[in-house]
N, C-alpha and C positions, 0 to 999 in steps of 0.2 A: 423571609430574609435569610441570606446566607450567613454562616458562622465565620466566613472569611471575607474580609473587606480589603480589596486590593487597590493600589494606586499605580497608574501607568502613565509614563511620560515619553512621548516620541519626539525626536528632533532630527532634522536633516543634517547629514554630515558629508564631508568630501567623499568622492567616489571610492568605494571599496573594491579593489580588483580581485581579491581572493577571499571569499567568505569563509572557507574551511579552516584557514589558519586561526580563526577566532574561536572555534568550538573545541570541545574536549577531545583529546587523543584517545582516551580509553572509553569514553561514553559520548560519542558525538551525537548531537541533536540537530538534524538538518532536513530541509525540504528544498530541493533544487530542480530547476529545469531550464535548459538553454542558457546556462550561466547566470540565471537570476534565482532569487528565493530568499529564504530566511534561515538563520542558524542561531542556536543558543550560544552566547559567548561564555566560555568557561562551563562549569557544571553546577552553579548555584541555582536553586529552585525557590520560587516565591510561593508556589502552591502545587499540590499534586492530588489527583483523584485516582484511586486504584481500587477497582472492583473485582474481587476474587469470585471464583465459582461458588454456587450455593446461595446467592442472593435471590430474593423473590423478584420476578420481573426480568425483562430483557435488559441486559447490561448497558446497551447503547442508549436505551430510554432513561435509565437511571443517571448515566453520565450527562445526557442532554439536559435533564431537569436540574441537576446540580450546577451545571455550567450556566444555565439561565439565571439561577439565583446569584451566582458569583458575579456575572456580568451586570446584572441589574443594580448591584450594590457598589460597583466599582467606580472610582473617580479616574477619568481618562482625559489626558491633555494631548491631543494629536492633531497639530496643524498640518502634518504631512498628508494624511488622509489618502493612503494608497492601500491596495490589498496587501495585508500582512503587517500593517502598522497598528498602533494602539495595543490594547490588551489582546494577547494571542496565546493560545494553548496548542501544543502538539499532542496528537493522539494516536494510539494503536489499539485496535479492538480485536477480540478473538473471533475466529471463524464461526465456532459453534458454542452455544451457551453451556454445553457440557464440558468444555475444555477446562483443564486444570490451570491454564495460564490466566494472568490478570488482564483485564481491559484497563488502559491507563489514559489519563489526560494530564499533561504536565505543563505548568506555567514557569518558564525560566525567569531568573532575575534580570537577565540582560539578553536582548535579541538584536542582532545586526542583520539588515536586509538590503536588497538591491532589486529594483524593478524600473524598467523604462529609462535607464541611464541615471536614476536617482538612488542615493543610498541614505540609510537612516539607522539610528539606534533607539531602541525602546528599553527603558529601565522600569522595572516593576518591583514593588515592595508591598508588604502588608501595611495597613494604616498606622500601626503602632511602631513601625521600624523606619530606619533611614535607608536610602538607596545604597545598595552594596557597591563597592568600588568596581569599576569596569575592568574585567580581566585583560591582561596583555595578550596580544597575538603570540602564538608560539610556532616555531619552525617545525616542520614535519620530522619525525624520528626516522631512522634508517628504514629502508625497504625490508619487508619480511615476506614469508610464504606460509600458507596454510595447506593442509592436506585433508581431503575428504574421500570417503569410500562408501560402499553400500551400508545403508542403515537398517532400520527394522524391516523395510520392504525391499527385498532383493530384486534384481532384474527378472529372475524367473518367477518370483512371487507376484511381481506386478503383472506379468502376462497372465498368470493364473487368475488374478483378481479381475482383469479385463474379461477373461472368458466367463467368469461367474456373472459379471454384470451383463454381458451379452445374453446369457441364458435368462436372466431375470427380465431383461428388456423384451426378449422373445415371448416370455410368459405374461407380458403386459403389466409388470410391476411398476415401471416408470418408462419415460421416453428417452431420457438422457441422464447420465451421472458423470460427474467429473472426479476421476480417481488420480491421486497423487502418490508419489514415492519420495523417499528421503535419502539424503546422503549425510553422514556424520563424520566428524573429524575434530582436529584441534588447530589452534593458532598459538603462537608464542604469547605468554602471559603479558608481556610488555608491548604487544603489537600496537602500532598507531593506526587505529581503524579509520582515520581520515583518509589514509592512502587507499583503502578499499572504496570509500565513498567517492573519492576523486576519480579512481579508475572507472567506476560505473558511470559517473556523470560525464566523463570525457568520452567514453566509448559508446554511450547510449544517450546522447544529449536531448533527444526528443521524448524520453521517458521522464516520469517523476522519480528522481533519485531521493531516497529517504533514509534517515537514521533516527529511530525513535525507540528508546528503552531497549537497546540491544538488537532491534530488528532492522536490518540493513538490506536494501535492495534497489532495483530500478524497474518500476512498473510501467508498462505501456498503456495500462487501462485506467482511465478516469472513472471512478465510481460516480461522483457528483461534484459539481462546483456551484456555488451560489454567490452572486455578486449583484448588489443593488436590484434584487428581486428577479434576476434572470438566472434560470437553472439550466445547466448543461451536463451532459454525460456522454461518454464514448464507450460503445459496446464492442468488445473484441471476442470473437469465437470463430473457429476455423483457422487452421494453421498449416503452413508449408515451409520447409527449409529453403533457404536461399540457394541458388545454383553456384557453381564454381566460376562461371563466366556469364557475360550478358545474355548469351543465347539460352543457357540453362535457366537463368533468372527469369527470362520472358516465358519460357515453357512452364516453369513452376508456378508463376503468377497466374497464367492463363488456366492451368489445371485447377488451381484453387478456386478461381472465380466460377469455373464450370462444374465443380464437384457438387453433386446433389447432396451427398452426405454432409459436407461442410456448410453448404448454404442452409440446409435444414437445421443443423446445430446452431448456426448464427441466428436464424429466425426465432428459435426458442429463446435465445438470450435477449434479443431486441424486444420481443413481446413481454418478457418478464419485467424489463425496465419500464416500458410504457405503462403497464398495468399498475406498477408501484407508484409512479409519479403522477398519474392522472388525478388522484384525489387532492393533490396539492397545487395543481397548475391549470393554466388555460393555454390555448394556442400551442399545445404540445405537439411537436413534429419530429419525425425521424427523417434522416437525410436521403431517403429513397433506397435504391439498390445499394448493397454494401460496396464499399470501395476497398482497394488493396492498400493496407498500411505497410510501408517498407521499414524494417528494422535492420541493423547490420547483419543479423544472423538468420532472420526468418521473415515471412510474410504473414499478415493476419487479415482476415475479413473484418472490416470495421464499419460501424454506423454511428453517426453523431446524432444526439437527441438534444432538443432545446425547447424550453417553455418559459412562461411567466408565472412566478410564484403568486398564488392567490390567497394564501393564508399566512399565519405567523410562523410557519415552520422554519427552523434553523437548518443549517447544513447538516448538523448532527441528527436532527429529526429526520431529514431526508435519507441520511445514511441508514438509520434504523428501518425506514420504510423499504429501502432498496435491498439491503443485505440480508441473506445471500442471494445474489442474482443467479440466473440459470447458467451464466458464463462460468461460474466457479463452483456451482453446486449441482444443478441439473433441473429436470422437470418431471413431475411436479416437485417443487422445491422441498417441501417438508419430507416427502418420501425419499428424495435423493439424499438429503442430509442424513436421514436415518440409515440409508444404505452405506454412505461414506463411513459413518461411525462404526458400522458393522463389518465392513470389508477392509478398510485401511487398518494396519496393525500399529498405528501411532496416533498421538494427539497432535492435530495440526497447530495448536496454539494460535498465533496471530497470522500464520500463513493463510493467504486468500481472504483475510479479514480486512476491514477498512483501516487506512492509515492516512494521516493528513493533519490539517490544522483548522482552527475555528477562531473567529474574533468575537468581540463583545456584541456586535450587531447580529451575530449568527451566520455571517458570511464565512466562506471557507473553501478549501480545496481538499478533496479526498480521493485517493486512488485505492485500488485493490492491491493488497500486498502480495505481488507476484515477483518472480525472479529474485527471490530474497532468501536470507538466512537469519536465524536467531543465534546470537552470541551470548554465552553465559556472562553474568556480571563480573565474575572473578574466577581465578583458577580453582578447579574442583579437586585437585590431588597434589601430591608432593612434587610432581614434575613442573608445576607452575604454568602449565598450558591451560588455555581457555577452550571450552568445548563449543563447537559450532554445528548447527543442523541446517542444511539447505533443503529446499522443497521445489518440486515441479510436478505439474499434472497435465492431464489431457482429457478432453470431453469424449465420453463413450456414448455412441448412438448405434442404432441398427446399421450394420455394414462396417463398423470399426474392425480393424485387424490388430490383434495383440502386439505383434512385432512392430507394426507401424506406430502404434501409440507409445510403445517403449522408446522408439527412435525419436518421437516428438519430445518426450521428456528430456532426452539427452541434449537435444538442441536447446531446450529452454534452460537447462542447467549451465550452458556454456558461459553466459555472462558472469555468473558467480565463480565458476571454476577458473576461468581465465583471470578474473580480478584477484582471486585468492592466490593464484600462482605468481 
């Protein structure tokens, strides 16, 4: 039995045109795609699970078990019955168990959502408390700008890291490793972070735009979704920059589809996902040859995976089984993660980790935290500015070229840099 007993009540409300005006300006909590999703209204929390480094066992497994207990003891009144209604928690988990960052699962006091033309409000409280007042929507504060520059991994250092990885691949240490670099900087202490979330959601509507515990980004890659015992995932690996005109676009897309290096990298990632999901599913199928996913700034090779859940695994259980995939770590996974820890001069924190939400039945939507930045909770010095660290990476396989991989990270940084500016 859980030590926390929650009561959740969902009711349909008139259509909400702008979800973001309801969430906190300083600490937004949001999950959006194509104009739909869920946000925490205000910043009041009904419950929170925070797992620091040093705990015995995998942190995603610990959180999954704790959530199972909370959900089993909860009292839920949900006549709306749509994905994202009822008792819901937002989560952001670390990439590597050795990270000094926390893995978190947060249950807001108030959630407002929209899906399929319907809107709702969910109010959540502990069994011994009253429902908190519903926070008022607030207008956006003035525009602001942030600045970022080279972090712990400089451009030259990144190319040197790629060369080291290529030597180790040639020696047979691993087949693929995903290496990232960081950009660091500051934003005004009173910045309305909803403006950043809106810029990402508007500029990249087909991605999962997220804001959870200071981690804000727009990820094109679905780690896993679970809904009424159907499991889906989208695998992305292999990248090319968009061209300046339709002719260059067509050439870049064709070159990506024909690239033996990128197709091999993609296949590593697909096989990783299939192997992890098979123990939990039946009729598991990949969509065949990879297709080209078009984003405003680049192309990805993509494969969709779908199957039927055959056990009682929740979406968080599946997250634990899948993460880290070859798309964000490498192959073999454990060797690649160790190489990342050794080669990268920084702690990834939640970058490339799972981010998403889960409900009381275990259904949920989880992406890989890409095209993202971590924002400090509060100003760290007398200037009043808040620190921000952005991340981007590229998959390194035999045949990779250090300068090309550096250019790929620059393209992947663009959504965040443009939005910050």
